[in-house]
C-alpha positions as CSV (number, residue, x, y, z in Angstrom):
1,M,0.0,0.0,0.0
2,E,2.9,2.4,0.7
3,N,3.8,2.4,-3.0
4,C,0.1,2.6,-4.2
5,Q,0.3,-1.1,-5.1
6,V,-1.6,-3.9,-3.6
7,A,-0.5,-7.6,-3.6
8,V,-1.7,-10.9,-2.4
9,F,0.9,-13.2,-0.7
10,A,1.1,-16.7,0.2
11,S,3.1,-17.8,3.2
12,L,4.2,-21.4,4.3
13,A,4.3,-21.9,8.0
14,Q,5.1,-24.7,10.4
15,G,5.2,-24.0,14.1
16,R,7.2,-20.8,14.6
17,Y,8.9,-21.0,11.2
18,S,7.4,-19.3,8.2
19,T,8.3,-17.6,5.0
20,L,6.7,-16.0,1.9
21,I,6.5,-18.4,-1.0
22,D,4.4,-16.7,-3.7
23,T,2.7,-13.4,-4.6
24,R,0.4,-11.9,-7.1
25,L,0.0,-8.2,-8.0
26,Y,-3.6,-7.0,-7.9
27,L,-4.7,-4.9,-10.9
28,P,-7.7,-2.8,-10.2
29,K,-10.5,-2.4,-12.7
30,T,-9.1,1.0,-13.9
31,W,-5.9,-0.6,-15.1
32,I,-7.8,-3.6,-16.8
33,E,-10.1,-1.0,-18.7
34,A,-6.8,0.9,-19.8
35,P,-4.9,-1.8,-21.7
36,K,-2.4,0.7,-23.2
37,R,-1.6,1.9,-19.7
38,S,-1.1,-1.6,-18.6
39,L,1.1,-2.6,-21.6
40,A,3.2,0.6,-21.1
41,A,4.0,-0.7,-17.5
42,G,5.0,-4.1,-19.0
43,V,2.0,-6.1,-17.9
44,P,1.6,-9.1,-20.2
45,K,-1.5,-9.3,-22.4
46,S,-2.5,-12.5,-20.7
47,E,-2.5,-10.8,-17.3
48,I,-4.8,-7.9,-18.3
49,V,-7.7,-9.7,-16.9
50,L,-9.9,-8.5,-14.1
51,K,-9.2,-10.8,-11.1
52,S,-10.3,-10.3,-7.5
53,K,-7.8,-10.7,-4.7
54,A,-9.7,-14.0,-3.8
55,D,-9.1,-15.2,-7.5
56,L,-5.4,-14.5,-6.9
57,A,-5.4,-16.4,-3.6
58,I,-7.0,-19.5,-5.2
59,E,-4.4,-19.3,-8.0
60,M,-1.6,-19.5,-5.5
61,V,-3.2,-22.3,-3.5
62,V,-3.4,-24.4,-6.6
63,Q,0.2,-23.4,-7.8
64,A,1.6,-24.4,-4.4
65,R,0.0,-27.8,-4.8
66,L,1.4,-28.1,-8.3
67,N,4.9,-27.1,-6.9
68,G,4.7,-29.9,-4.4
69,A,4.3,-27.8,-1.3
70,R,2.9,-29.7,1.6
71,F,0.3,-28.1,3.9
72,S,-2.6,-29.3,5.9
73,W,-4.8,-26.3,5.8
74,V,-5.2,-22.8,4.4
75,G,-5.6,-19.9,6.9
76,V,-6.9,-16.5,5.7
77,D,-8.0,-13.3,7.4
78,G,-11.4,-11.7,7.3
79,G,-10.8,-9.9,3.9
80,Y,-11.0,-13.4,2.4
81,G,-13.3,-15.1,4.8
82,K,-16.1,-12.7,3.9
83,E,-16.2,-14.0,0.4
84,P,-18.5,-17.0,0.4
85,A,-17.4,-18.1,-3.2
86,F,-13.8,-18.1,-2.1
87,L,-14.4,-20.5,0.9
88,R,-16.5,-22.8,-1.4
89,R,-13.8,-23.0,-4.0
90,L,-11.3,-24.0,-1.3
91,A,-13.7,-26.7,-0.2
92,D,-14.2,-27.8,-3.8
93,L,-10.5,-28.2,-4.2
94,G,-10.5,-30.5,-1.2
95,E,-8.7,-27.9,1.0
96,V,-9.2,-27.5,4.7
97,F,-9.6,-23.9,5.5
98,V,-9.6,-21.8,8.8
99,A,-11.0,-18.4,7.9
100,D,-11.6,-15.4,10.0
101,V,-15.0,-13.7,9.2
102,H,-16.6,-10.5,10.1
103,K,-18.9,-10.1,13.0
104,N,-21.9,-9.6,10.9
105,Q,-21.5,-13.0,9.2
106,Q,-24.9,-14.7,8.9
107,I,-25.1,-18.4,10.1
108,Y,-27.8,-20.9,10.6
109,L,-27.9,-22.9,13.8
110,Q,-30.2,-25.4,12.1
111,D,-30.1,-26.7,8.5
112,P,-31.9,-24.1,6.5
113,D,-32.9,-26.9,4.1
114,P,-33.3,-24.6,1.0
115,R,-36.2,-25.7,-1.3
116,V,-38.3,-24.2,-4.0
117,P,-41.8,-23.8,-2.5
118,E,-44.9,-25.3,-4.3
119,K,-47.0,-23.0,-6.4
120,K,-50.1,-21.6,-4.7
121,G,-53.1,-20.8,-6.8
122,L,-53.6,-20.9,-10.5
123,R,-52.4,-17.4,-11.4
124,G,-48.7,-16.3,-12.0
125,K,-45.6,-18.2,-12.5
126,P,-44.4,-21.0,-10.3
127,P,-41.7,-20.1,-7.8
128,S,-38.1,-20.7,-9.0
129,L,-36.1,-19.3,-6.1
130,P,-35.3,-21.6,-3.1
131,Q,-36.3,-20.4,0.4
132,V,-34.9,-21.4,3.7
133,Q,-36.8,-23.2,6.5
134,S,-35.0,-21.6,9.4
135,A,-33.8,-18.1,10.2
136,S,-30.2,-17.0,10.2
137,Q,-28.4,-14.8,12.7
138,R,-25.1,-12.9,13.0
139,V,-22.1,-14.8,14.3
140,D,-21.7,-12.1,17.1
141,T,-25.2,-12.7,18.1
142,W,-24.6,-16.3,18.4
143,A,-21.5,-15.8,20.6
144,S,-23.0,-13.3,22.9
145,A,-25.9,-15.7,23.6
146,Q,-23.7,-18.5,24.8
147,P,-23.5,-19.1,28.6
148,P,-20.2,-17.9,30.2
149,E,-19.3,-21.4,31.3
150,L,-19.1,-22.6,27.7
151,W,-16.1,-20.4,27.0
152,Q,-13.0,-22.6,27.4
153,K,-9.4,-21.5,28.0
154,V,-7.0,-22.7,25.4
155,A,-3.2,-22.6,25.5
156,V,-2.0,-21.4,22.1
157,R,1.8,-21.4,22.2
158,P,4.8,-20.5,24.4
159,G,5.5,-16.7,24.4
160,T,8.2,-14.5,25.6
161,K,6.1,-13.3,28.5
162,G,4.7,-16.8,29.4
163,E,2.2,-19.1,27.7
164,V,-0.2,-17.4,25.2
165,R,-3.7,-18.3,26.2
166,V,-7.2,-17.4,24.8
167,E,-10.9,-18.1,25.5
168,A,-12.8,-19.8,22.9
169,L,-16.4,-21.1,21.9
170,Q,-17.0,-23.8,19.4
171,G,-20.2,-24.7,17.7
172,R,-21.6,-26.1,14.4
173,A,-23.4,-23.8,11.9
174,W,-24.8,-24.0,8.4
175,L,-23.8,-21.5,5.7
176,W,-25.8,-20.9,2.6
177,D,-25.0,-18.4,-0.1
178,G,-28.6,-18.0,-1.4
179,S,-28.4,-20.2,-4.5
180,E,-26.8,-23.5,-3.4
181,A,-28.9,-26.8,-3.4
182,K,-27.7,-27.5,0.0
183,A,-26.1,-25.6,2.9
184,H,-22.7,-26.4,4.2
185,C,-22.3,-27.4,7.9
186,W,-18.9,-26.1,9.2
187,H,-17.3,-25.2,12.5
188,V,-17.9,-21.8,14.0
189,L,-15.6,-20.3,16.7
190,A,-15.4,-17.2,18.7
191,I,-11.9,-16.5,20.1
192,R,-11.2,-13.7,22.5
193,E,-8.0,-12.5,24.3
194,V,-7.9,-13.3,28.0
195,S,-6.6,-9.8,28.7
196,S,-9.0,-8.2,26.3
197,P,-12.3,-10.0,26.4
198,T,-14.1,-7.5,24.1
199,T,-11.6,-8.3,21.3
200,I,-13.1,-11.3,19.5
201,K,-12.3,-13.1,16.4
202,Y,-14.9,-15.0,14.6
203,V,-13.9,-18.1,12.5
204,L,-15.3,-20.6,10.1
205,S,-13.7,-23.9,9.3
206,N,-14.5,-26.9,7.2
207,A,-12.1,-29.1,9.2
208,P,-13.5,-32.7,10.0
209,A,-16.4,-32.6,12.4
210,E,-14.3,-34.4,15.1
211,T,-11.6,-31.7,15.2
212,S,-11.2,-30.4,18.7
213,L,-11.5,-26.9,19.9
214,E,-7.9,-26.8,20.9
215,R,-6.7,-27.8,17.4
216,L,-8.9,-25.3,15.6
217,V,-7.7,-22.5,17.9
218,Q,-4.1,-23.4,17.3
219,M,-4.7,-23.6,13.5
220,Q,-6.3,-20.1,13.5
221,R,-3.5,-18.6,15.7
222,Q,-0.8,-20.0,13.3
223,R,-1.3,-16.7,11.4
224,F,0.6,-14.9,14.1
225,W,3.8,-16.3,12.6
226,I,2.7,-15.4,9.1
227,E,2.3,-11.8,10.2
228,R,5.8,-12.0,11.6
229,S,7.1,-13.1,8.3
230,F,5.8,-9.9,6.8
231,E,7.4,-7.9,9.5
232,D,10.7,-9.6,8.8
233,A,10.3,-9.1,5.1
234,K,9.8,-5.4,5.4
235,S,12.2,-4.6,8.2
236,E,15.1,-6.9,7.2
237,C,14.6,-7.9,3.5
238,G,13.3,-4.8,1.8
239,L,9.8,-5.9,1.1
240,A,8.5,-2.3,1.0
241,D,11.7,-0.6,0.0
242,Y,11.2,0.0,-3.7
243,Q,9.9,2.7,-6.1
244,V,9.4,0.6,-9.3
245,R,6.5,1.0,-11.6
246,G,7.0,-1.8,-14.0
247,W,5.5,-5.3,-14.0
248,R,8.8,-7.1,-14.4
249,A,10.8,-4.9,-12.0
250,W,8.2,-5.4,-9.3
251,H,8.2,-9.2,-9.7
252,H,12.0,-9.2,-9.8
253,H,12.1,-7.3,-6.4
254,M,9.5,-9.6,-4.8
255,A,11.4,-12.7,-6.0
256,L,14.7,-11.4,-4.5
257,V,12.8,-10.7,-1.1
258,M,11.4,-14.2,-1.0
259,M,14.8,-15.7,-1.9
260,A,16.4,-13.6,1.1
261,M,13.5,-14.7,3.4
262,L,14.2,-18.4,2.4
263,F,17.8,-18.0,3.1
264,M,17.1,-16.6,6.5
265,L,14.7,-19.4,7.3
266,E,17.2,-22.0,6.3
267,E,19.7,-20.4,8.7
268,K,17.3,-20.4,11.5
269,L,16.5,-24.1,10.9
270,L,20.3,-24.8,10.7
271,H,20.9,-23.2,14.0
272,R,17.8,-23.9,16.0
273,Q,19.6,-26.1,18.3
274,S,22.5,-23.9,19.2
275,D,20.7,-20.6,18.8
276,P,16.9,-21.1,19.1
277,L,16.2,-17.4,19.4
278,L,18.1,-16.5,16.1
279,S,16.0,-13.8,14.3
280,C,16.2,-12.3,10.9
281,A,17.6,-9.1,12.5
282,D,20.4,-11.2,14.0
283,I,21.2,-12.8,10.6
284,R,21.4,-9.4,9.0
285,T,23.7,-8.0,11.6
286,L,25.9,-11.0,11.4
287,L,26.1,-10.7,7.6
288,A,27.1,-7.2,7.8
289,C,29.9,-8.1,10.1
290,F,31.3,-11.2,8.6
291,L,30.8,-10.8,4.7
292,P,33.8,-9.6,2.9
293,R,33.5,-5.9,2.0
294,Q,34.3,-4.6,-1.5
295,D,34.2,-0.9,-0.9
296,A,34.7,1.3,-4.2
297,T,37.9,3.0,-4.7
298,K,38.2,6.8,-4.7
299,A,38.5,6.7,-8.6
300,D,35.1,4.6,-8.7
301,V,33.3,7.0,-6.5
302,I,34.4,10.1,-8.6
303,R,33.6,8.3,-11.9
304,Q,30.1,7.5,-10.7
305,M,29.6,11.0,-9.5
306,K,30.6,12.3,-12.9
307,V,28.1,10.0,-14.6
308,R,25.3,11.3,-12.3
309,H,26.4,14.9,-13.0
310,R,26.3,14.4,-16.8
311,A,22.8,12.9,-16.6
312,R,21.5,15.7,-14.6
313,Q,23.1,18.3,-16.9
314,R,21.4,16.7,-20.0
315,A,18.1,16.8,-18.1
316,I,18.6,20.5,-17.2
317,E,19.5,21.4,-20.8
318,S,16.5,19.4,-22.1
319,A,14.1,21.2,-19.8
320,Y,15.4,24.7,-20.9
321,R,15.0,23.7,-24.6
322,R,11.3,22.7,-23.9
323,Q,10.8,25.9,-22.2
324,Q,12.3,28.0,-25.0
325,R,10.2,26.2,-27.6
326,A,7.1,26.9,-25.5
327,D,8.0,30.6,-25.2
328,A,8.5,30.7,-29.0
329,E,5.1,29.3,-29.6
């Protein structure tokens, strides 16, 4: 966002280790409707197609499988969890998902059993749209109606200030998008911070029905490490440190960032026994200390300065010529 560009990223995580493995640049509708502008920025013709961020996310999940990546579930935040079609596409691909949703997400506590009603009377066309047999409610309404004793404390992971714990609710709910022949029965969870009980996350998952509350909470909280991978990528590997405006340059930069992230992950895994707290910041500091330096000579510095000066002088002279032509007209 800092460079007025939006991208979708995929991160592969296991325990406290994670790294970015793929990305897609999101092209808004204004760019798709201006193909000359897109082509001028180097966007391939095949990519000048309107795709939502959810579409790009699905592409990366499919590509990860094709690349042989091994993962047990797909975790997403509320920006993707609010898209019913996205969750159903994941389910159709055979993927288990754990998705945050917004507090106004509609759920059914009983199977809505959508069906087209029979025609009543002789006049008019017969009904064609299915109707539900039970009422829906917001997920936050469901959570607030649960007895206090149903909230369970769950240990998430060891933290630097002690064990990280949350309180959570688990239930089963049906989801229907308004057109499906049958509703989906999924897990619904509410997870709140012990220290901040009003901060609540709402979650949907199509994990097997027998999946425990503890397991579902740990799956949802795995995204903590994914967010950490973004922090490391920005602070230590230059994820946001660029000013490029071309398709190829952007992808080259992101590829280099992900290669650097992979290197740092490999170093942390290599030294996890001797230095379990090794961080990306530590690795960067060590590299700056131990890598052989090849500083430019005095002649190199002066030569580079002269090159910059000549380019600046040409730009100045060009600007004056344009101004003179404008005055003459």
